Structures are given as structure tokens and as C-alpha cells.
PDB file of N, CA, C and O in Angstrom:
ATOM      1  N   LYS A   1      55.580  92.595  85.789  1.00  0.00           N
ATOM      2  CA  LYS A   1      54.477  93.506  85.648  1.00  0.00           C
ATOM      3  C   LYS A   1      54.011  93.486  84.203  1.00  0.00           C
ATOM      4  O   LYS A   1      54.789  93.236  83.282  1.00  0.00           O
ATOM      5  N   TYR A   2      52.774  93.744  84.031  1.00  0.00           N
ATOM      6  CA  TYR A   2      52.225  93.874  82.682  1.00  0.00           C
ATOM      7  C   TYR A   2      52.262  95.333  82.270  1.00  0.00           C
ATOM      8  O   TYR A   2      51.964  96.230  83.057  1.00  0.00           O
ATOM      9  N   GLY A   3      52.637  95.549  81.013  1.00  0.00           N
ATOM     10  CA  GLY A   3      52.688  96.906  80.494  1.00  0.00           C
ATOM     11  C   GLY A   3      52.374  96.918  79.012  1.00  0.00           C
ATOM     12  O   GLY A   3      51.931  95.919  78.445  1.00  0.00           O
ATOM     13  N   ASP A   4      52.613  98.070  78.392  1.00  0.00           N
ATOM     14  CA  ASP A   4      52.319  98.212  76.963  1.00  0.00           C
ATOM     15  C   ASP A   4      53.434  97.630  76.087  1.00  0.00           C
ATOM     16  O   ASP A   4      53.168  97.146  74.987  1.00  0.00           O
ATOM     17  N   VAL A   5      54.685  97.674  76.573  1.00  0.00           N
ATOM     18  CA  VAL A   5      55.831  97.173  75.792  1.00  0.00           C
ATOM     19  C   VAL A   5      56.706  96.301  76.687  1.00  0.00           C
ATOM     20  O   VAL A   5      56.658  96.404  77.913  1.00  0.00           O
ATOM     21  N   ASN A   6      57.505  95.441  76.057  1.00  0.00           N
ATOM     22  CA  ASN A   6      58.474  94.633  76.805  1.00  0.00           C
ATOM     23  C   ASN A   6      59.703  95.490  77.085  1.00  0.00           C
ATOM     24  O   ASN A   6      60.372  95.943  76.156  1.00  0.00           O
ATOM     25  N   GLU A   7      60.000  95.710  78.353  1.00  0.00           N
ATOM     26  CA  GLU A   7      61.197  96.474  78.708  1.00  0.00           C
ATOM     27  C   GLU A   7      61.637  96.103  80.120  1.00  0.00           C
ATOM     28  O   GLU A   7      60.852  95.613  80.932  1.00  0.00           O
ATOM     29  N   GLU A   8      62.919  96.353  80.384  1.00  0.00           N
ATOM     30  CA  GLU A   8      63.475  96.087  81.708  1.00  0.00           C
ATOM     31  C   GLU A   8      63.431  97.382  82.501  1.00  0.00           C
ATOM     32  O   GLU A   8      64.091  98.358  82.144  1.00  0.00           O
ATOM     33  N   VAL A   9      62.658  97.390  83.572  1.00  0.00           N
ATOM     34  CA  VAL A   9      62.484  98.590  84.379  1.00  0.00           C
ATOM     35  C   VAL A   9      63.632  98.740  85.372  1.00  0.00           C
ATOM     36  O   VAL A   9      64.156  99.838  85.560  1.00  0.00           O
ATOM     37  N   GLY A  10      64.015  97.650  86.000  1.00  0.00           N
ATOM     38  CA  GLY A  10      65.098  97.674  86.977  1.00  0.00           C
ATOM     39  C   GLY A  10      65.877  96.385  86.899  1.00  0.00           C
ATOM     40  O   GLY A  10      65.755  95.633  85.932  1.00  0.00           O
ATOM     41  N   ASP A  11      66.685  96.126  87.923  1.00  0.00           N
ATOM     42  CA  ASP A  11      67.473  94.897  87.943  1.00  0.00           C
ATOM     43  C   ASP A  11      66.597  93.653  88.043  1.00  0.00           C
ATOM     44  O   ASP A  11      66.921  92.612  87.473  1.00  0.00           O
ATOM     45  N   GLU A  12      65.500  93.762  88.760  1.00  0.00           N
ATOM     46  CA  GLU A  12      64.652  92.593  88.987  1.00  0.00           C
ATOM     47  C   GLU A  12      63.238  92.747  88.434  1.00  0.00           C
ATOM     48  O   GLU A  12      62.419  91.839  88.581  1.00  0.00           O
ATOM     49  N   ILE A  13      62.944  93.862  87.811  1.00  0.00           N
ATOM     50  CA  ILE A  13      61.580  94.106  87.334  1.00  0.00           C
ATOM     51  C   ILE A  13      61.595  94.315  85.818  1.00  0.00           C
ATOM     52  O   ILE A  13      62.374  95.109  85.291  1.00  0.00           O
ATOM     53  N   GLU A  14      60.727  93.593  85.142  1.00  0.00           N
ATOM     54  CA  GLU A  14      60.525  93.760  83.703  1.00  0.00           C
ATOM     55  C   GLU A  14      59.040  93.902  83.447  1.00  0.00           C
ATOM     56  O   GLU A  14      58.215  93.276  84.112  1.00  0.00           O
ATOM     57  N   THR A  15      58.719  94.726  82.486  1.00  0.00           N
ATOM     58  CA  THR A  15      57.319  94.809  82.072  1.00  0.00           C
ATOM     59  C   THR A  15      57.152  93.965  80.814  1.00  0.00           C
ATOM     60  O   THR A  15      58.003  93.982  79.926  1.00  0.00           O
ATOM     61  N   ILE A  16      56.057  93.235  80.749  1.00  0.00           N
ATOM     62  CA  ILE A  16      55.751  92.399  79.591  1.00  0.00           C
ATOM     63  C   ILE A  16      54.335  92.704  79.134  1.00  0.00           C
ATOM     64  O   ILE A  16      53.506  93.188  79.906  1.00  0.00           O
ATOM     65  N   THR A  17      54.078  92.418  77.888  1.00  0.00           N
ATOM     66  CA  THR A  17      52.722  92.624  77.366  1.00  0.00           C
ATOM     67  C   THR A  17      51.863  91.407  77.698  1.00  0.00           C
ATOM     68  O   THR A  17      52.384  90.364  78.095  1.00  0.00           O
ATOM     69  N   HIS A  18      50.584  91.537  77.539  1.00  0.00           N
ATOM     70  CA  HIS A  18      49.665  90.423  77.799  1.00  0.00           C
ATOM     71  C   HIS A  18      49.820  89.327  76.751  1.00  0.00           C
ATOM     72  O   HIS A  18      49.407  88.190  76.977  1.00  0.00           O
ATOM     73  N   ASP A  19      50.416  89.664  75.599  1.00  0.00           N
ATOM     74  CA  ASP A  19      50.590  88.695  74.515  1.00  0.00           C
ATOM     75  C   ASP A  19      51.828  87.821  74.699  1.00  0.00           C
ATOM     76  O   ASP A  19      51.995  86.856  73.954  1.00  0.00           O
ATOM     77  N   THR A  20      52.693  88.116  75.652  1.00  0.00           N
ATOM     78  CA  THR A  20      53.950  87.384  75.824  1.00  0.00           C
ATOM     79  C   THR A  20      53.666  85.944  76.223  1.00  0.00           C
ATOM     80  O   THR A  20      52.976  85.678  77.207  1.00  0.00           O
ATOM     81  N   LEU A  21      54.223  85.003  75.423  1.00  0.00           N
ATOM     82  CA  LEU A  21      53.988  83.587  75.689  1.00  0.00           C
ATOM     83  C   LEU A  21      55.130  82.937  76.463  1.00  0.00           C
ATOM     84  O   LEU A  21      54.913  81.950  77.167  1.00  0.00           O
ATOM     85  N   SER A  22      56.341  83.474  76.342  1.00  0.00           N
ATOM     86  CA  SER A  22      57.484  82.868  77.045  1.00  0.00           C
ATOM     87  C   SER A  22      58.410  83.965  77.553  1.00  0.00           C
ATOM     88  O   SER A  22      58.452  85.074  77.019  1.00  0.00           O
ATOM     89  N   LEU A  23      59.141  83.622  78.590  1.00  0.00           N
ATOM     90  CA  LEU A  23      60.105  84.548  79.184  1.00  0.00           C
ATOM     91  C   LEU A  23      61.499  83.945  79.100  1.00  0.00           C
ATOM     92  O   LEU A  23      61.672  82.742  79.291  1.00  0.00           O
ATOM     93  N   ASP A  24      62.488  84.779  78.816  1.00  0.00           N
ATOM     94  CA  ASP A  24      63.877  84.330  78.792  1.00  0.00           C
ATOM     95  C   ASP A  24      64.476  84.603  80.174  1.00  0.00           C
ATOM     96  O   ASP A  24      64.854  85.732  80.486  1.00  0.00           O
ATOM     97  N   LEU A  25      64.556  83.568  80.981  1.00  0.00           N
ATOM     98  CA  LEU A  25      65.071  83.701  82.343  1.00  0.00           C
ATOM     99  C   LEU A  25      66.535  83.289  82.451  1.00  0.00           C
ATOM    100  O   LEU A  25      67.069  83.222  83.558  1.00  0.00           O
ATOM    101  N   SER A  26      67.192  83.012  81.331  1.00  0.00           N
ATOM    102  CA  SER A  26      68.570  82.515  81.366  1.00  0.00           C
ATOM    103  C   SER A  26      69.514  83.497  82.055  1.00  0.00           C
ATOM    104  O   SER A  26      70.410  83.074  82.785  1.00  0.00           O
ATOM    105  N   LYS A  27      69.331  84.786  81.840  1.00  0.00           N
ATOM    106  CA  LYS A  27      70.186  85.796  82.471  1.00  0.00           C
ATOM    107  C   LYS A  27      70.070  85.730  83.999  1.00  0.00           C
ATOM    108  O   LYS A  27      71.076  85.780  84.707  1.00  0.00           O
ATOM    109  N   TYR A  28      68.862  85.618  84.484  1.00  0.00           N
ATOM    110  CA  TYR A  28      68.638  85.585  85.931  1.00  0.00           C
ATOM    111  C   TYR A  28      69.151  84.289  86.557  1.00  0.00           C
ATOM    112  O   TYR A  28      69.704  84.301  87.656  1.00  0.00           O
ATOM    113  N   ILE A  29      68.967  83.183  85.859  1.00  0.00           N
ATOM    114  CA  ILE A  29      69.472  81.900  86.365  1.00  0.00           C
ATOM    115  C   ILE A  29      70.991  81.907  86.400  1.00  0.00           C
ATOM    116  O   ILE A  29      71.592  81.430  87.362  1.00  0.00           O
ATOM    117  N   TYR A  30      71.620  82.447  85.352  1.00  0.00           N
ATOM    118  CA  TYR A  30      73.080  82.534  85.298  1.00  0.00           C
ATOM    119  C   TYR A  30      73.613  83.372  86.464  1.00  0.00           C
ATOM    120  O   TYR A  30      74.561  82.966  87.137  1.00  0.00           O
ATOM    121  N   GLU A  31      73.012  84.528  86.700  1.00  0.00           N
ATOM    122  CA  GLU A  31      73.444  85.386  87.804  1.00  0.00           C
ATOM    123  C   GLU A  31      73.226  84.709  89.151  1.00  0.00           C
ATOM    124  O   GLU A  31      74.074  84.819  90.036  1.00  0.00           O
ATOM    125  N   TYR A  32      72.116  84.018  89.323  1.00  0.00           N
ATOM    126  CA  TYR A  32      71.819  83.334  90.581  1.00  0.00           C
ATOM    127  C   TYR A  32      72.852  82.250  90.857  1.00  0.00           C
ATOM    128  O   TYR A  32      73.363  82.144  91.972  1.00  0.00           O
ATOM    129  N   ILE A  33      73.157  81.446  89.845  1.00  0.00           N
ATOM    130  CA  ILE A  33      74.150  80.378  90.019  1.00  0.00           C
ATOM    131  C   ILE A  33      75.525  80.973  90.288  1.00  0.00           C
ATOM    132  O   ILE A  33      76.269  80.463  91.126  1.00  0.00           O
ATOM    133  N   GLY A  34      75.862  82.040  89.589  1.00  0.00           N
ATOM    134  CA  GLY A  34      77.156  82.691  89.801  1.00  0.00           C
ATOM    135  C   GLY A  34      77.317  83.211  91.219  1.00  0.00           C
ATOM    136  O   GLY A  34      78.421  83.196  91.764  1.00  0.00           O
ATOM    137  N   LEU A  35      76.242  83.665  91.813  1.00  0.00           N
ATOM    138  CA  LEU A  35      76.311  84.152  93.193  1.00  0.00           C
ATOM    139  C   LEU A  35      76.361  83.017  94.205  1.00  0.00           C
ATOM    140  O   LEU A  35      76.862  83.205  95.313  1.00  0.00           O
ATOM    141  N   GLU A  36      75.860  81.857  93.850  1.00  0.00           N
ATOM    142  CA  GLU A  36      75.833  80.722  94.768  1.00  0.00           C
ATOM    143  C   GLU A  36      77.166  79.983  94.844  1.00  0.00           C
ATOM    144  O   GLU A  36      77.409  79.259  95.809  1.00  0.00           O
ATOM    145  N   ILE A  37      78.029  80.151  93.852  1.00  0.00           N
ATOM    146  CA  ILE A  37      79.320  79.454  93.852  1.00  0.00           C
ATOM    147  C   ILE A  37      80.241  80.160  94.840  1.00  0.00           C
ATOM    148  O   ILE A  37      80.490  81.356  94.690  1.00  0.00           O
ATOM    149  N   PRO A  38      80.751  79.456  95.842  1.00  0.00           N
ATOM    150  CA  PRO A  38      81.610  80.108  96.836  1.00  0.00           C
ATOM    151  C   PRO A  38      82.985  80.426  96.253  1.00  0.00           C
ATOM    152  O   PRO A  38      83.452  79.770  95.322  1.00  0.00           O
ATOM    153  N   TYR A  39      83.612  81.435  96.820  1.00  0.00           N
ATOM    154  CA  TYR A  39      84.971  81.772  96.432  1.00  0.00           C
ATOM    155  C   TYR A  39      85.907  80.685  96.919  1.00  0.00           C
ATOM    156  O   TYR A  39      85.631  80.015  97.914  1.00  0.00           O
ATOM    157  N   LYS A  40      87.007  80.513  96.222  1.00  0.00           N
ATOM    158  CA  LYS A  40      87.995  79.512  96.605  1.00  0.00           C
ATOM    159  C   LYS A  40      88.793  80.057  97.785  1.00  0.00           C
ATOM    160  O   LYS A  40      89.373  81.140  97.709  1.00  0.00           O
ATOM    161  N   LYS A  41      88.815  79.298  98.869  1.00  0.00           N
ATOM    162  CA  LYS A  41      89.567  79.708 100.045  1.00  0.00           C
ATOM    163  C   LYS A  41      90.960  79.101  99.970  1.00  0.00           C
ATOM    164  O   LYS A  41      91.109  77.901  99.740  1.00  0.00           O
ATOM    165  N   LEU A  42      91.975  79.926 100.163  1.00  0.00           N
ATOM    166  CA  LEU A  42      93.355  79.470 100.115  1.00  0.00           C
ATOM    167  C   LEU A  42      93.990  79.590 101.490  1.00  0.00           C
ATOM    168  O   LEU A  42      93.710  80.526 102.239  1.00  0.00           O
ATOM    169  N   HIS A  43      94.834  78.644 101.808  1.00  0.00           N
ATOM    170  CA  HIS A  43      95.621  78.701 103.028  1.00  0.00           C
ATOM    171  C   HIS A  43      96.544  79.916 102.921  1.00  0.00           C
ATOM    172  O   HIS A  43      97.029  80.212 101.829  1.00  0.00           O
ATOM    173  N   PRO A  44      96.802  80.631 104.028  1.00  0.00           N
ATOM    174  CA  PRO A  44      97.656  81.822 103.956  1.00  0.00           C
ATOM    175  C   PRO A  44      99.024  81.552 103.328  1.00  0.00           C
ATOM    176  O   PRO A  44      99.581  82.427 102.666  1.00  0.00           O
ATOM    177  N   ARG A  45      99.563  80.365 103.526  1.00  0.00           N
ATOM    178  CA  ARG A  45     100.862  80.040 102.941  1.00  0.00           C
ATOM    179  C   ARG A  45     100.796  80.097 101.409  1.00  0.00           C
ATOM    180  O   ARG A  45     101.732  80.571 100.765  1.00  0.00           O
ATOM    181  N   PHE A  46      99.703  79.621 100.837  1.00  0.00           N
ATOM    182  CA  PHE A  46      99.564  79.624  99.387  1.00  0.00           C
ATOM    183  C   PHE A  46      99.263  81.021  98.862  1.00  0.00           C
ATOM    184  O   PHE A  46      99.659  81.359  97.746  1.00  0.00           O
ATOM    185  N   ARG A  47      98.572  81.833  99.644  1.00  0.00           N
ATOM    186  CA  ARG A  47      98.311  83.207  99.215  1.00  0.00           C
ATOM    187  C   ARG A  47      99.612  83.982  99.104  1.00  0.00           C
ATOM    188  O   ARG A  47      99.773  84.790  98.189  1.00  0.00           O
ATOM    189  N   GLU A  48     100.551  83.744 100.030  1.00  0.00           N
ATOM    190  CA  GLU A  48     101.844  84.423  99.977  1.00  0.00           C
ATOM    191  C   GLU A  48     102.622  83.993  98.746  1.00  0.00           C
ATOM    192  O   GLU A  48     103.275  84.822  98.112  1.00  0.00           O
ATOM    193  N   GLN A  49     102.566  82.716  98.396  1.00  0.00           N
ATOM    194  CA  GLN A  49     103.278  82.234  97.214  1.00  0.00           C
ATOM    195  C   GLN A  49     102.724  82.875  95.952  1.00  0.00           C
ATOM    196  O   GLN A  49     103.485  83.251  95.061  1.00  0.00           O
ATOM    197  N   ILE A  50     101.424  83.001  95.870  1.00  0.00           N
ATOM    198  CA  ILE A  50     100.817  83.591  94.681  1.00  0.00           C
ATOM    199  C   ILE A  50     101.207  85.055  94.564  1.00  0.00           C
ATOM    200  O   ILE A  50     101.530  85.521  93.471  1.00  0.00           O
ATOM    201  N   SER A  51     101.183  85.786  95.666  1.00  0.00           N
ATOM    202  CA  SER A  51     101.531  87.201  95.598  1.00  0.00           C
ATOM    203  C   SER A  51     103.011  87.383  95.276  1.00  0.00           C
ATOM    204  O   SER A  51     103.370  88.337  94.587  1.00  0.00           O
ATOM    205  N   ASN A  52     103.881  86.493  95.757  1.00  0.00           N
ATOM    206  CA  ASN A  52     105.302  86.590  95.446  1.00  0.00           C
ATOM    207  C   ASN A  52     105.584  86.202  94.003  1.00  0.00           C
ATOM    208  O   ASN A  52     106.488  86.761  93.383  1.00  0.00           O
ATOM    209  N   ASP A  53     104.838  85.267  93.464  1.00  0.00           N
ATOM    210  CA  ASP A  53     105.054  84.812  92.094  1.00  0.00           C
ATOM    211  C   ASP A  53     104.710  85.890  91.078  1.00  0.00           C
ATOM    212  O   ASP A  53     105.226  85.858  89.961  1.00  0.00           O
ATOM    213  N   ASP A  54     103.863  86.833  91.428  1.00  0.00           N
ATOM    214  CA  ASP A  54     103.461  87.862  90.474  1.00  0.00           C
ATOM    215  C   ASP A  54     104.620  88.772  90.090  1.00  0.00           C
ATOM    216  O   ASP A  54     104.646  89.303  88.980  1.00  0.00           O
ATOM    217  N   HIS A  55     105.574  88.959  90.988  1.00  0.00           N
ATOM    218  CA  HIS A  55     106.650  89.902  90.738  1.00  0.00           C
ATOM    219  C   HIS A  55     107.940  89.235  90.276  1.00  0.00           C
ATOM    220  O   HIS A  55     108.857  89.926  89.833  1.00  0.00           O
ATOM    221  N   ASP A  56     108.033  87.921  90.367  1.00  0.00           N
ATOM    222  CA  ASP A  56     109.244  87.222  89.950  1.00  0.00           C
ATOM    223  C   ASP A  56     109.259  87.050  88.438  1.00  0.00           C
ATOM    224  O   ASP A  56     108.219  86.810  87.826  1.00  0.00           O
ATOM    225  N   PRO A  57     110.451  87.173  87.830  1.00  0.00           N
ATOM    226  CA  PRO A  57     110.521  86.922  86.386  1.00  0.00           C
ATOM    227  C   PRO A  57     110.358  85.432  86.104  1.00  0.00           C
ATOM    228  O   PRO A  57     110.715  84.594  86.933  1.00  0.00           O
ATOM    229  N   LEU A  58     109.828  85.115  84.954  1.00  0.00           N
ATOM    230  CA  LEU A  58     109.639  83.722  84.572  1.00  0.00           C
ATOM    231  C   LEU A  58     110.944  83.165  84.025  1.00  0.00           C
ATOM    232  O   LEU A  58     111.639  83.827  83.254  1.00  0.00           O
ATOM    233  N   VAL A  59     111.268  81.954  84.427  1.00  0.00           N
ATOM    234  CA  VAL A  59     112.487  81.299  83.975  1.00  0.00           C
ATOM    235  C   VAL A  59     112.077  80.030  83.248  1.00  0.00           C
ATOM    236  O   VAL A  59     111.329  79.210  83.780  1.00  0.00           O
ATOM    237  N   TYR A  60     112.575  79.876  82.025  1.00  0.00           N
ATOM    238  CA  TYR A  60     112.255  78.696  81.235  1.00  0.00           C
ATOM    239  C   TYR A  60     113.502  77.850  81.077  1.00  0.00           C
ATOM    240  O   TYR A  60     114.609  78.376  80.963  1.00  0.00           O
ATOM    241  N   GLN A  61     113.319  76.540  81.070  1.00  0.00           N
ATOM    242  CA  GLN A  61     114.418  75.611  80.867  1.00  0.00           C
ATOM    243  C   GLN A  61     114.089  74.724  79.683  1.00  0.00           C
ATOM    244  O   GLN A  61     112.929  74.386  79.446  1.00  0.00           O
ATOM    245  N   THR A  62     115.118  74.353  78.946  1.00  0.00           N
ATOM    246  CA  THR A  62     114.909  73.427  77.841  1.00  0.00           C
ATOM    247  C   THR A  62     114.971  72.006  78.366  1.00  0.00           C
ATOM    248  O   THR A  62     115.426  71.766  79.485  1.00  0.00           O
ATOM    249  N   GLU A  63     114.517  71.077  77.562  1.00  0.00           N
ATOM    250  CA  GLU A  63     114.536  69.671  77.959  1.00  0.00           C
ATOM    251  C   GLU A  63     115.964  69.173  78.139  1.00  0.00           C
ATOM    252  O   GLU A  63     116.225  68.379  79.043  1.00  0.00           O
ATOM    253  N   THR A  64     116.894  69.620  77.300  1.00  0.00           N
ATOM    254  CA  THR A  64     118.284  69.150  77.427  1.00  0.00           C
ATOM    255  C   THR A  64     118.897  69.648  78.723  1.00  0.00           C
ATOM    256  O   THR A  64     119.684  68.937  79.349  1.00  0.00           O
ATOM    257  N   TYR A  65     118.548  70.857  79.133  1.00  0.00           N
ATOM    258  CA  TYR A  65     119.068  71.397  80.382  1.00  0.00           C
ATOM    259  C   TYR A  65     118.564  70.565  81.561  1.00  0.00           C
ATOM    260  O   TYR A  65     119.334  70.242  82.466  1.00  0.00           O
ATOM    261  N   LYS A  66     117.295  70.225  81.554  1.00  0.00           N
ATOM    262  CA  LYS A  66     116.735  69.400  82.626  1.00  0.00           C
ATOM    263  C   LYS A  66     117.370  68.018  82.634  1.00  0.00           C
ATOM    264  O   LYS A  66     117.638  67.453  83.695  1.00  0.00           O
ATOM    265  N   LYS A  67     117.609  67.480  81.448  1.00  0.00           N
ATOM    266  CA  LYS A  67     118.195  66.149  81.341  1.00  0.00           C
ATOM    267  C   LYS A  67     119.612  66.142  81.911  1.00  0.00           C
ATOM    268  O   LYS A  67     120.009  65.189  82.583  1.00  0.00           O
ATOM    269  N   LEU A  68     120.369  67.196  81.643  1.00  0.00           N
ATOM    270  CA  LEU A  68     121.732  67.288  82.174  1.00  0.00           C
ATOM    271  C   LEU A  68     121.719  67.356  83.695  1.00  0.00           C
ATOM    272  O   LEU A  68     122.547  66.729  84.356  1.00  0.00           O
ATOM    273  N   ASP A  69     120.781  68.117  84.251  1.00  0.00           N
ATOM    274  CA  ASP A  69     120.683  68.215  85.709  1.00  0.00           C
ATOM    275  C   ASP A  69     120.371  66.856  86.325  1.00  0.00           C
ATOM    276  O   ASP A  69     120.932  66.495  87.360  1.00  0.00           O
ATOM    277  N   ILE A  70     119.494  66.120  85.704  1.00  0.00           N
ATOM    278  CA  ILE A  70     119.107  64.815  86.237  1.00  0.00           C
ATOM    279  C   ILE A  70     120.281  63.850  86.182  1.00  0.00           C
ATOM    280  O   ILE A  70     120.522  63.108  87.134  1.00  0.00           O
ATOM    281  N   GLU A  71     121.008  63.857  85.077  1.00  0.00           N
ATOM    282  CA  GLU A  71     122.124  62.921  84.930  1.00  0.00           C
ATOM    283  C   GLU A  71     123.256  63.233  85.902  1.00  0.00           C
ATOM    284  O   GLU A  71     123.948  62.318  86.349  1.00  0.00           O
ATOM    285  N   ASP A  72     123.457  64.495  86.236  1.00  0.00           N
ATOM    286  CA  ASP A  72     124.516  64.858  87.178  1.00  0.00           C
ATOM    287  C   ASP A  72     124.187  64.424  88.600  1.00  0.00           C
ATOM    288  O   ASP A  72     125.092  64.124  89.379  1.00  0.00           O
ATOM    289  N   ASP A  73     122.923  64.388  88.944  1.00  0.00           N
ATOM    290  CA  ASP A  73     122.517  64.073  90.310  1.00  0.00           C
ATOM    291  C   ASP A  73     122.292  62.579  90.557  1.00  0.00           C
ATOM    292  O   ASP A  73     121.988  62.190  91.685  1.00  0.00           O
ATOM    293  N   ILE A  74     122.432  61.745  89.547  1.00  0.00           N
ATOM    294  CA  ILE A  74     122.108  60.323  89.691  1.00  0.00           C
ATOM    295  C   ILE A  74     123.249  59.580  90.374  1.00  0.00           C
ATOM    296  O   ILE A  74     124.428  59.801  90.097  1.00  0.00           O
ATOM    297  N   ASP A  75     122.853  58.701  91.267  1.00  0.00           N
ATOM    298  CA  ASP A  75     123.789  57.813  91.943  1.00  0.00           C
ATOM    299  C   ASP A  75     124.381  56.852  90.908  1.00  0.00           C
ATOM    300  O   ASP A  75     123.647  56.330  90.068  1.00  0.00           O
ATOM    301  N   PRO A  76     125.688  56.611  90.953  1.00  0.00           N
ATOM    302  CA  PRO A  76     126.324  55.738  89.954  1.00  0.00           C
ATOM    303  C   PRO A  76     125.706  54.344  89.897  1.00  0.00           C
ATOM    304  O   PRO A  76     125.744  53.699  88.849  1.00  0.00           O
ATOM    305  N   ARG A  77     125.147  53.877  90.986  1.00  0.00           N
ATOM    306  CA  ARG A  77     124.531  52.548  90.991  1.00  0.00           C
ATOM    307  C   ARG A  77     123.285  52.500  90.108  1.00  0.00           C
ATOM    308  O   ARG A  77     122.916  51.435  89.614  1.00  0.00           O
ATOM    309  N   TRP A  78     122.643  53.639  89.910  1.00  0.00           N
ATOM    310  CA  TRP A  78     121.398  53.675  89.144  1.00  0.00           C
ATOM    311  C   TRP A  78     121.620  54.026  87.675  1.00  0.00           C
ATOM    312  O   TRP A  78     120.683  53.946  86.880  1.00  0.00           O
ATOM    313  N   LYS A  79     122.835  54.410  87.299  1.00  0.00           N
ATOM    314  CA  LYS A  79     123.085  54.822  85.918  1.00  0.00           C
ATOM    315  C   LYS A  79     122.819  53.700  84.923  1.00  0.00           C
ATOM    316  O   LYS A  79     122.331  53.956  83.822  1.00  0.00           O
ATOM    317  N   THR A  80     123.130  52.472  85.291  1.00  0.00           N
ATOM    318  CA  THR A  80     122.880  51.360  84.370  1.00  0.00           C
ATOM    319  C   THR A  80     121.382  51.165  84.143  1.00  0.00           C
ATOM    320  O   THR A  80     120.956  50.838  83.035  1.00  0.00           O
ATOM    321  N   LEU A  81     120.590  51.363  85.186  1.00  0.00           N
ATOM    322  CA  LEU A  81     119.141  51.254  85.009  1.00  0.00           C
ATOM    323  C   LEU A  81     118.607  52.374  84.113  1.00  0.00           C
ATOM    324  O   LEU A  81     117.686  52.158  83.325  1.00  0.00           O
ATOM    325  N   LEU A  82     119.181  53.557  84.237  1.00  0.00           N
ATOM    326  CA  LEU A  82     118.769  54.667  83.392  1.00  0.00           C
ATOM    327  C   LEU A  82     119.092  54.376  81.929  1.00  0.00           C
ATOM    328  O   LEU A  82     118.308  54.717  81.043  1.00  0.00           O
ATOM    329  N   LYS A  83     120.231  53.754  81.669  1.00  0.00           N
ATOM    330  CA  LYS A  83     120.593  53.390  80.297  1.00  0.00           C
ATOM    331  C   LYS A  83     119.582  52.403  79.729  1.00  0.00           C
ATOM    332  O   LYS A  83     119.211  52.504  78.560  1.00  0.00           O
ATOM    333  N   LEU A  84     119.133  51.454  80.537  1.00  0.00           N
ATOM    334  CA  LEU A  84     118.133  50.493  80.074  1.00  0.00           C
ATOM    335  C   LEU A  84     116.797  51.182  79.771  1.00  0.00           C
ATOM    336  O   LEU A  84     116.104  50.832  78.816  1.00  0.00           O
ATOM    337  N   LYS A  85     116.462  52.143  80.585  1.00  0.00           N
ATOM    338  CA  LYS A  85     115.201  52.853  80.405  1.00  0.00           C
ATOM    339  C   LYS A  85     115.222  53.686  79.123  1.00  0.00           C
ATOM    340  O   LYS A  85     114.220  53.745  78.411  1.00  0.00           O
ATOM    341  N   ASN A  86     116.349  54.328  78.823  1.00  0.00           N
ATOM    342  CA  ASN A  86     116.453  55.194  77.651  1.00  0.00           C
ATOM    343  C   ASN A  86     116.501  54.410  76.343  1.00  0.00           C
ATOM    344  O   ASN A  86     116.239  54.976  75.282  1.00  0.00           O
ATOM    345  N   ASN A  87     116.831  53.115  76.395  1.00  0.00           N
ATOM    346  CA  ASN A  87     116.886  52.317  75.152  1.00  0.00           C
ATOM    347  C   ASN A  87     115.552  51.893  74.781  1.00  0.00           C
ATOM    348  O   ASN A  87     115.379  51.214  73.770  1.00  0.00           O
TER     349      ASN A  87
END
């Protein structure tokens, strides 16, 4: 709408003067695109995992701890190959 001053009347209505040469539509384009992006749909199994993970305490492991676990579980036939890989 044309008016005496530039102002936002409502969510979708702005008044502009007759002297206005350009309009900043970036806000409206951003909102339009944001509404067009669909929500991410998750399989119910994954939704349960996410909700359960929120209440569990976080457990951190060091690299040496992980390395010890791996070495204990290795088949003796593969230990020589692991030695070659680590060199």
C-alpha cells in the first residue's frame, strides 16, 4: 500500500511512500523458503534411540583404552598383520 511513511502494518502488509525505489524482500523470501523445507521424518526406531540418548550419561574413552580393547579381541592369526600395519 502507498502511504505517507514507510512502515510495517501487519505480517504481510507494508506501507511505502511514492518515492520508494526499491523494496527489501529478503525477510519474506527467507520465511517462504523456511516454510517450504519439509521436516525430517525419522523411523520410529530412531526416534526411540534419540529420546533414550537424552537421559543417558556420556561416556568418553581414550585412544589407548580403545586400542587395548582391539588388541584383546584380535585372532592370534591376525596379530602379525597388525604388527606390520603399525610399523
